[in-house]
Kinemage of the C-alpha trace (Angstrom):
@kinemage 1
@onewidth
@group {chain A} dominant
@subgroup {mainchain}
@vectorlist {calphas} color= white
{ca met a 1} P -61.567 -107.370 46.142
{ca ala a 2} L -60.205 -110.339 48.065
{ca ser a 3} L -62.985 -112.506 46.650
{ca gly a 4} L -61.943 -111.554 43.097
{ca val a 5} L -58.312 -112.462 43.833
{ca glu a 6} L -59.332 -115.787 45.344
{ca glu a 7} L -61.589 -116.535 42.356
{ca lys a 8} L -58.768 -115.726 39.908
{ca gln a 9} L -56.332 -117.848 41.908
{ca ser a 10} L -58.842 -120.715 41.977
{ca thr a 11} L -59.253 -120.482 38.182
{ca cys a 12} L -55.478 -120.589 37.631
{ca glu a 13} L -55.149 -123.584 39.944
{ca ser a 14} L -57.985 -125.339 38.095
{ca gln a 15} L -56.277 -124.724 34.725
{ca glu a 16} L -52.962 -125.990 36.083
{ca gln a 17} L -54.625 -129.151 37.420
{ca his a 18} L -56.323 -129.696 34.039
{ca leu a 19} L -53.022 -129.345 32.181
{ca glu a 20} L -51.392 -131.665 34.693
{ca leu a 21} L -53.994 -134.314 33.909
{ca val a 22} L -53.874 -134.148 30.115
{ca lys a 23} L -50.224 -133.384 29.463
{ca pro a 24} L -47.787 -136.305 29.698
{ca lys a 25} L -44.868 -135.776 32.020
{ca arg a 26} L -41.562 -136.006 30.220
{ca lys a 27} L -39.340 -135.764 33.268
{ca arg a 28} L -36.701 -138.438 33.189
{ca arg a 29} L -37.298 -140.940 35.938
{ca arg a 30} L -34.485 -141.633 38.371
{ca glu a 31} L -34.760 -145.429 38.363
{ca leu a 32} L -32.535 -146.460 35.464
{ca val a 33} L -32.658 -150.079 34.298
{ca tyr a 34} L -29.656 -152.365 33.923
{ca thr a 35} L -30.288 -155.835 32.531
{ca ile a 36} L -29.038 -157.994 29.665
{ca gly a 37} L -30.487 -156.775 26.371
{ca leu a 38} L -31.183 -153.281 27.663
{ca arg a 39} L -28.373 -150.795 27.245
{ca gly a 40} L -28.346 -147.081 26.608
{ca leu a 41} L -26.629 -145.431 23.649
{ca ile a 42} L -24.592 -142.239 23.876
{ca asn a 43} L -25.839 -139.368 21.735
{ca leu a 44} L -22.881 -138.343 19.562
{ca gly a 45} L -24.422 -135.033 18.535
{ca asn a 46} L -27.991 -135.049 17.195
{ca thr a 47} L -27.836 -138.834 16.745
{ca cys a 48} L -31.055 -139.701 18.590
{ca phe a 49} L -32.474 -140.701 15.174
{ca met a 50} L -29.830 -143.447 14.998
{ca asn a 51} L -30.086 -144.572 18.624
{ca cys a 52} L -33.844 -145.148 18.519
{ca ile a 53} L -33.585 -147.290 15.363
{ca val a 54} L -30.751 -149.362 16.850
{ca gln a 55} L -32.859 -150.016 19.956
{ca ala a 56} L -35.745 -151.200 17.771
{ca leu a 57} L -33.547 -153.471 15.634
{ca thr a 58} L -32.081 -155.173 18.694
{ca arg a 59} L -35.633 -156.288 19.624
{ca ile a 60} L -36.095 -158.410 16.480
{ca pro a 61} L -35.535 -162.065 17.484
{ca val a 62} L -34.588 -163.359 14.016
{ca leu a 63} L -32.069 -160.563 13.453
{ca lys a 64} L -30.631 -160.981 16.950
{ca asp a 65} L -30.195 -164.743 16.460
{ca phe a 66} L -28.459 -164.177 13.124
{ca leu a 67} L -26.043 -161.491 14.328
{ca leu a 68} L -25.188 -163.180 17.626
{ca ser a 69} L -24.627 -166.667 16.146
{ca asp a 70} L -21.795 -165.689 13.789
{ca lys a 71} L -23.716 -166.710 10.640
{ca his a 72} L -22.438 -163.806 8.568
{ca lys a 73} L -19.758 -164.637 5.977
{ca cys a 74} L -17.936 -161.414 5.237
{ca met a 75} L -16.582 -161.325 1.685
{ca met a 76} L -15.480 -157.687 1.672
{ca asn a 77} L -11.838 -156.834 1.030
{ca ser a 78} L -11.911 -154.632 4.095
{ca pro a 79} L -14.101 -156.178 6.840
{ca ser a 80} L -13.787 -152.949 8.827
{ca leu a 81} L -16.110 -151.367 6.229
{ca cys a 82} L -18.737 -154.107 6.511
{ca leu a 83} L -21.901 -152.884 8.202
{ca val a 84} L -23.076 -156.424 9.000
{ca cys a 85} L -19.819 -157.097 10.865
{ca glu a 86} L -20.265 -153.843 12.797
{ca met a 87} L -23.893 -154.647 13.598
{ca ser a 88} L -22.777 -158.049 14.908
{ca ser a 89} L -20.309 -156.314 17.220
{ca leu a 90} L -22.981 -153.799 18.219
{ca phe a 91} L -25.496 -156.524 19.092
{ca gln a 92} L -22.850 -158.300 21.166
{ca ala a 93} L -22.234 -155.066 23.032
{ca met a 94} L -25.954 -154.476 23.563
{ca tyr a 95} L -26.430 -157.972 24.999
{ca ser a 96} L -23.209 -158.030 27.030
{ca gly a 97} L -24.936 -157.043 30.257
{ca ser a 98} L -22.736 -153.981 30.691
{ca pro a 99} L -24.485 -151.258 32.744
{ca thr a 100} L -22.656 -148.404 31.011
{ca pro a 101} L -24.108 -146.839 27.834
{ca his a 102} L -22.557 -147.974 24.572
{ca ile a 103} L -20.849 -145.481 22.242
{ca pro a 104} L -21.914 -146.342 18.653
{ca tyr a 105} L -19.256 -144.243 16.929
{ca lys a 106} L -18.208 -147.038 14.532
{ca leu a 107} L -21.773 -147.471 13.304
{ca leu a 108} L -22.113 -143.719 12.751
{ca his a 109} L -18.811 -143.638 10.855
{ca leu a 110} L -19.853 -146.498 8.553
{ca ile a 111} L -23.219 -144.869 7.850
{ca trp a 112} L -21.394 -141.690 6.865
{ca ile a 113} L -19.265 -143.734 4.446
{ca his a 114} L -22.038 -145.838 2.880
{ca ala a 115} L -24.885 -143.292 3.031
{ca glu a 116} L -23.227 -139.946 2.364
{ca his a 117} L -26.506 -138.027 2.480
{ca leu a 118} L -26.647 -138.794 6.209
{ca ala a 119} L -23.090 -137.613 6.935
{ca gly a 120} L -22.578 -134.798 9.403
{ca tyr a 121} L -24.056 -133.826 12.742
{ca arg a 122} L -27.366 -132.450 11.494
{ca gln a 123} L -30.570 -133.947 12.851
{ca gln a 124} L -31.744 -136.639 10.420
{ca asp a 125} L -35.013 -138.413 9.812
{ca ala a 126} L -35.288 -141.750 11.661
{ca his a 127} L -37.286 -143.340 8.841
{ca glu a 128} L -34.701 -142.292 6.273
{ca phe a 129} L -31.945 -143.651 8.509
{ca leu a 130} L -33.774 -146.982 8.874
{ca phe a 131} L -34.005 -147.351 5.104
{ca ala a 132} L -30.329 -146.471 4.672
{ca val a 133} L -29.280 -149.059 7.269
{ca leu a 134} L -31.478 -151.778 5.748
{ca asp a 135} L -30.194 -151.005 2.268
{ca val a 136} L -26.524 -151.239 3.293
{ca leu a 137} L -27.132 -154.370 5.394
{ca his a 138} L -28.955 -155.889 2.416
{ca lys a 139} L -25.963 -155.221 0.137
{ca his a 140} L -23.391 -156.470 2.662
{ca ser a 141} L -25.236 -159.684 3.546
{ca gln a 142} L -26.122 -161.056 0.114
{ca asp a 143} L -23.204 -163.509 0.172
{ca asp a 144} L -24.745 -165.173 3.230
{ca ser a 145} L -27.585 -166.680 1.200
{ca val a 146} L -26.227 -167.234 -2.322
{ca glu a 147} L -26.946 -170.972 -2.157
{ca glu a 148} L -30.508 -170.567 -0.883
{ca glu a 149} L -33.540 -170.049 -3.068
{ca ala a 150} L -35.142 -166.656 -2.592
{ca ser a 151} L -38.569 -166.892 -0.974
{ca asn a 152} L -39.576 -163.225 -1.066
{ca pro a 153} L -40.629 -160.683 -3.715
{ca asn a 154} L -37.220 -158.991 -3.726
{ca gly a 155} L -35.605 -162.065 -5.260
{ca cys a 156} L -32.998 -162.090 -2.484
{ca asn a 157} L -32.796 -164.337 0.552
{ca cys a 158} L -30.435 -162.243 2.677
{ca ile a 159} L -31.350 -161.779 6.326
{ca ile a 160} L -32.822 -158.313 5.710
{ca asp a 161} L -35.149 -159.505 2.961
{ca gln a 162} L -36.138 -162.534 5.035
{ca ile a 163} L -37.243 -160.215 7.830
{ca phe a 164} L -38.562 -157.018 6.260
{ca thr a 165} L -39.629 -157.751 2.684
{ca gly a 166} L -43.329 -157.902 1.993
{ca ala a 167} L -45.263 -157.296 -1.208
{ca leu a 168} L -47.849 -154.675 -2.148
{ca gln a 169} L -50.433 -155.473 -4.797
{ca ser a 170} L -51.774 -152.590 -6.868
{ca asp a 171} L -55.025 -153.177 -8.761
{ca val a 172} L -56.026 -150.543 -11.328
{ca thr a 173} L -59.617 -151.014 -12.517
{ca cys a 174} L -60.988 -149.428 -15.684
{ca gln a 175} L -64.271 -147.675 -14.889
{ca thr a 176} L -65.663 -148.425 -18.357
{ca cys a 177} L -65.064 -152.161 -18.865
{ca tyr a 178} L -63.937 -152.999 -15.304
{ca ser a 179} L -60.897 -154.927 -16.456
{ca val a 180} L -58.143 -155.034 -13.836
{ca ser a 181} L -54.411 -154.462 -14.271
{ca thr a 182} L -52.343 -155.859 -11.393
{ca thr a 183} L -48.751 -155.152 -10.374
{ca ile a 184} L -46.872 -156.491 -7.358
{ca asp a 185} L -43.961 -154.621 -5.807
{ca pro a 186} L -41.664 -155.554 -2.911
{ca cys a 187} L -41.595 -153.248 0.093
{ca trp a 188} L -39.745 -152.926 3.392
{ca asp a 189} L -42.422 -150.915 5.173
{ca phe a 190} L -45.886 -149.411 4.837
{ca ser a 191} L -46.022 -145.595 4.734
{ca leu a 192} L -49.409 -144.431 5.961
{ca asp a 193} L -51.246 -141.156 5.388
{ca leu a 194} L -53.700 -139.759 7.889
{ca pro a 195} L -57.254 -140.291 6.576
{ca gly a 196} L -59.173 -137.374 5.106
{ca asn a 197} L -59.353 -134.251 7.254
{ca tyr a 198} L -57.581 -135.704 10.289
{ca thr a 199} L -54.306 -133.945 9.515
{ca thr a 200} L -55.259 -131.076 11.829
{ca phe a 201} L -54.077 -131.127 15.430
{ca arg a 202} L -56.594 -132.665 17.813
{ca ser a 203} L -56.627 -131.657 21.470
{ca arg a 204} L -55.456 -134.167 24.024
{ca ser a 205} L -57.836 -132.781 26.647
{ca ser a 206} L -60.480 -135.454 26.045
{ca tyr a 207} L -57.967 -138.296 26.072
{ca arg a 208} L -58.566 -140.202 29.298
{ca ala a 209} L -55.494 -141.470 31.099
{ca asp a 210} L -57.488 -144.394 32.504
{ca ser a 211} L -58.290 -145.801 29.051
{ca ala a 212} L -57.008 -149.227 28.144
{ca val a 213} L -53.386 -149.132 27.094
{ca cys a 214} L -52.801 -148.653 23.388
{ca arg a 215} L -56.304 -149.618 22.365
{ca asp a 216} L -57.002 -149.339 18.664
{ca asp a 217} L -60.630 -148.268 19.056
{ca met a 218} L -60.616 -145.104 21.181
{ca pro a 219} L -63.778 -143.133 20.344
{ca gly a 220} L -63.089 -139.845 18.576
{ca phe a 221} L -59.468 -140.635 17.865
{ca leu a 222} L -57.712 -142.078 14.878
{ca ser a 223} L -56.262 -145.561 15.087
{ca leu a 224} L -53.691 -147.565 13.170
{ca thr a 225} L -56.596 -149.581 11.742
{ca asp a 226} L -58.159 -146.363 10.403
{ca cys a 227} L -54.896 -145.558 8.631
{ca leu a 228} L -54.663 -149.067 7.171
{ca gln a 229} L -58.250 -148.916 5.943
{ca trp a 230} L -57.487 -145.574 4.291
{ca phe a 231} L -54.289 -147.009 2.790
{ca thr a 232} L -56.144 -149.970 1.229
{ca arg a 233} L -59.277 -148.116 0.101
{ca pro a 234} L -60.186 -147.929 -3.625
{ca glu a 235} L -59.035 -144.506 -4.851
{ca his a 236} L -60.555 -142.797 -7.863
{ca leu a 237} L -57.713 -141.444 -9.984
{ca gly a 238} L -59.808 -138.696 -11.597
{ca ser a 239} L -60.151 -137.371 -15.108
{ca asn a 240} L -56.650 -135.881 -15.068
{ca ala a 241} L -55.016 -139.282 -14.505
{ca lys a 242} L -56.651 -141.539 -17.063
{ca ile a 243} L -55.008 -144.881 -17.816
{ca lys a 244} L -54.587 -146.644 -21.155
{ca cys a 245} L -56.962 -149.586 -20.876
{ca ser a 246} L -55.665 -152.593 -22.803
{ca thr a 247} L -59.208 -153.888 -23.244
{ca cys a 248} L -60.876 -150.638 -24.336
{ca gln a 249} L -57.768 -149.614 -26.292
{ca ser a 250} L -58.264 -146.046 -25.132
{ca tyr a 251} L -57.653 -143.789 -22.125
{ca gln a 252} L -60.255 -144.266 -19.416
{ca glu a 253} L -60.860 -143.159 -15.861
{ca ala a 254} L -59.851 -145.748 -13.282
{ca thr a 255} L -59.654 -146.635 -9.611
{ca lys a 256} L -56.556 -147.871 -7.820
{ca gln a 257} L -56.444 -150.067 -4.744
{ca leu a 258} L -53.458 -151.241 -2.696
{ca thr a 259} L -53.524 -154.450 -0.667
{ca met a 260} L -50.890 -156.650 0.958
{ca lys a 261} L -49.938 -159.570 -1.265
{ca lys a 262} L -47.339 -160.982 1.121
{ca leu a 263} L -46.760 -160.085 4.756
{ca pro a 264} L -43.205 -159.697 6.117
{ca thr a 265} L -41.837 -161.225 9.294
{ca val a 266} L -41.538 -157.724 10.760
{ca ala a 267} L -44.241 -155.281 9.690
{ca cys a 268} L -42.939 -151.720 9.932
{ca phe a 269} L -45.482 -148.898 9.742
{ca his a 270} L -44.379 -145.338 8.988
{ca leu a 271} L -46.812 -142.520 9.783
{ca lys a 272} L -46.384 -139.519 7.497
{ca arg a 273} L -46.180 -136.871 10.221
{ca phe a 274} L -43.971 -134.449 8.291
{ca glu a 275} L -45.527 -132.378 5.519
{ca his a 276} L -43.537 -130.482 2.886
{ca leu a 277} L -45.748 -128.254 0.724
{ca gly a 278} L -43.489 -125.936 -1.240
{ca arg a 279} L -41.699 -123.790 1.316
{ca arg a 280} L -44.137 -124.769 4.006
{ca arg a 281} L -42.982 -127.478 6.402
{ca arg a 282} L -44.869 -128.716 9.410
{ca lys a 283} L -45.337 -131.656 11.737
{ca ile a 284} L -48.766 -133.265 12.147
{ca asn a 285} L -49.323 -133.876 15.866
{ca thr a 286} L -52.499 -135.955 15.551
{ca leu a 287} L -52.738 -138.730 18.117
{ca val a 288} L -53.084 -142.141 16.497
{ca ser a 289} L -53.772 -145.094 18.775
{ca phe a 290} L -52.268 -148.505 18.087
{ca pro a 291} L -52.908 -152.045 19.352
{ca leu a 292} L -50.509 -154.354 21.142
{ca glu a 293} L -51.726 -157.115 18.830
{ca leu a 294} L -52.613 -156.593 15.174
{ca asp a 295} L -54.479 -158.774 12.684
{ca met a 296} L -53.593 -157.954 9.079
{ca thr a 297} L -56.173 -160.321 7.514
{ca pro a 298} L -58.611 -157.537 6.454
{ca phe a 299} L -55.902 -155.818 4.407
{ca leu a 300} L -54.660 -158.792 2.387
{ca ala a 301} L -55.147 -159.147 -1.349
{ca ser a 302} L -56.493 -162.663 -0.752
{ca thr a 303} L -59.148 -161.242 1.599
{ca lys a 304} L -60.263 -158.741 -1.023
{ca glu a 305} L -60.308 -161.407 -3.702
{ca ser a 306} L -62.409 -163.701 -1.537
{ca gly a 307} L -65.037 -160.970 -1.262
{ca met a 308} L -64.570 -160.106 2.413
{ca lys a 309} L -64.910 -156.371 3.012
{ca ala a 310} L -61.815 -154.689 4.477
{ca asp a 311} L -63.896 -152.680 6.959
{ca gln a 312} L -65.206 -155.780 8.714
{ca pro a 313} L -63.688 -156.407 12.142
{ca pro a 314} L -61.057 -159.153 12.326
{ca thr a 315} L -62.319 -162.498 13.581
{ca asp a 316} L -60.732 -164.978 15.964
{ca cys a 317} L -60.542 -167.535 13.159
{ca ala a 318} L -58.017 -165.442 11.207
{ca pro a 319} L -54.842 -167.406 10.376
{ca asp a 320} L -52.076 -167.027 12.965
{ca glu a 321} L -49.555 -166.099 10.272
{ca asn a 322} L -51.504 -162.857 9.743
{ca lys a 323} L -51.317 -161.817 13.401
{ca tyr a 324} L -48.602 -159.610 14.874
{ca ser a 325} L -47.396 -158.453 18.294
{ca leu a 326} L -45.998 -154.983 18.903
{ca leu a 327} L -42.235 -155.018 19.318
{ca ala a 328} L -41.053 -151.393 19.317
{ca val a 329} L -42.328 -147.831 18.944
{ca ile a 330} L -40.322 -144.879 17.620
{ca asn a 331} L -41.595 -141.529 18.899
{ca his a 332} L -40.857 -138.020 17.688
{ca his a 333} L -41.180 -135.201 20.215
{ca gly a 334} L -41.193 -131.492 19.468
{ca thr a 335} L -41.235 -129.757 16.097
{ca leu a 336} L -39.534 -130.169 12.740
{ca glu a 337} L -37.026 -127.490 13.688
{ca ser a 338} L -36.373 -128.718 17.216
{ca gly a 339} L -37.267 -132.372 17.672
{ca his a 340} L -36.072 -135.444 19.525
{ca tyr a 341} L -36.486 -139.185 18.926
{ca thr a 342} L -37.021 -141.802 21.625
{ca ser a 343} L -38.166 -145.412 21.511
{ca leu a 344} L -40.368 -147.748 23.511
{ca ile a 345} L -39.185 -151.351 23.339
{ca arg a 346} L -40.611 -154.635 24.543
{ca gln a 347} L -38.542 -156.896 26.764
{ca gln a 348} L -39.952 -160.411 27.052
{ca lys a 349} L -43.731 -160.617 26.602
{ca asp a 350} L -45.258 -157.708 28.476
{ca gln a 351} L -42.465 -155.511 29.859
{ca trp a 352} L -41.955 -152.157 28.175
{ca phe a 353} L -39.031 -149.775 28.508
{ca ser a 354} L -38.374 -146.226 27.367
{ca cys a 355} L -35.056 -145.597 25.617
{ca asp a 356} L -33.916 -141.972 25.573
{ca asp a 357} L -30.340 -142.140 24.275
{ca ala a 358} L -28.192 -143.196 27.266
{ca phe a 359} L -31.144 -143.511 29.638
{ca ile a 360} L -33.384 -146.581 29.872
{ca thr a 361} L -36.332 -146.604 32.259
{ca lys a 362} L -39.485 -148.630 32.698
{ca ala a 363} L -42.240 -147.292 30.446
{ca thr a 364} L -45.365 -145.997 32.118
{ca leu a 365} L -49.009 -146.217 31.074
{ca glu a 366} L -48.864 -142.496 30.348
{ca glu a 367} L -45.923 -142.850 27.954
{ca met a 368} L -47.732 -145.568 26.003
{ca leu a 369} L -50.984 -143.577 25.828
{ca tyr a 370} L -49.369 -140.356 24.667
{ca ser a 371} L -46.871 -141.800 22.210
{ca glu a 372} L -46.404 -139.487 19.243
{ca trp a 373} L -45.376 -142.510 17.255
{ca tyr a 374} L -43.590 -142.148 13.969
{ca leu a 375} L -42.653 -145.794 13.371
{ca leu a 376} L -44.161 -149.029 14.683
{ca phe a 377} L -42.489 -152.447 14.517
{ca tyr a 378} L -44.698 -155.560 14.720
{ca tyr a 379} L -43.443 -159.166 14.815
{ca lys a 380} L -45.316 -162.242 13.578
{ca lys a 381} L -46.960 -163.980 16.529
{ca ser a 382} L -46.463 -167.416 14.964
{ca leu a 383} L -42.686 -166.951 15.278
{ca glu a 384} L -42.643 -165.827 18.895
{ca lys a 385} L -41.151 -168.212 21.389
{ca glu a 386} L -43.289 -169.052 24.346
């Protein structure tokens, strides 16, 4: 009888040890960090979605230089309603060196005014909040660049378009005559689906904690590169979505392929983790690895046009302007009904910190490995200061 009890106890202890190994600890560490450029943000009531985006935006060198150098020319009748002016004040507060968490109530108030769909204390989507902030900043900063010629697909040279605007090229190919119809659209981010059948939850039990940090080639697991290859693959539109071919002068089946025509200064990747199918809503918990450095050459329209296959590995001779370094990671923990956003941000070249509202701590290997990332921010390596 005693042997049976001991065996059962041993089994329970073994299961507990296994869970301890594969499950990331989410206990808040006691060693909080206080240094210039790192400052916590008070949660004003389900505002973690706002705090994590603010932390990511403060990491962007070009945006920081603009907002801290007083380059904005406010032309609004009421400057107190200008989001760019408020963001300038917010950046000054974040880089003031103060050890106490900042209270971003003015930013929240202005978002409620300019993006009414985000008003109230309900939990909001961080990606939706990012787009709302960029849209309002874009509108409130257009007077800063009226004398400059626009150099991006949006036709605007404001600070937001200088940083975030890229261009997607869509090629629709007739499957009868193979003529190609091309359209180019500006974009502020790249929203990625999970390839094929990977939308089901995959166990973390085989994910080794001693693997290289944030590798993009972990066997058996999806990677950001997999998602980008899926995003830029030729897609057959099917017989129910025929296009009017200008050459054939009739409706024909076609394929569609997306590629990057122009890369932005900051490449923002949004992983579609939240599914809404009728009344059914769920979060996809699939682990997707990501690299610290990313080469976008295989996914460019120019690469496709030159005949290089997108599934070939990047080479060291790829142009530097196509290479990016990871700047910030937005994570979503929990479920759709009860979730929480945090961020991982880079300070200097290789120091990473975890931002959980008011608390900032040094990020661990475990936190990087088990990131349930929702948004990734990459910055062009050619623009980084040594």
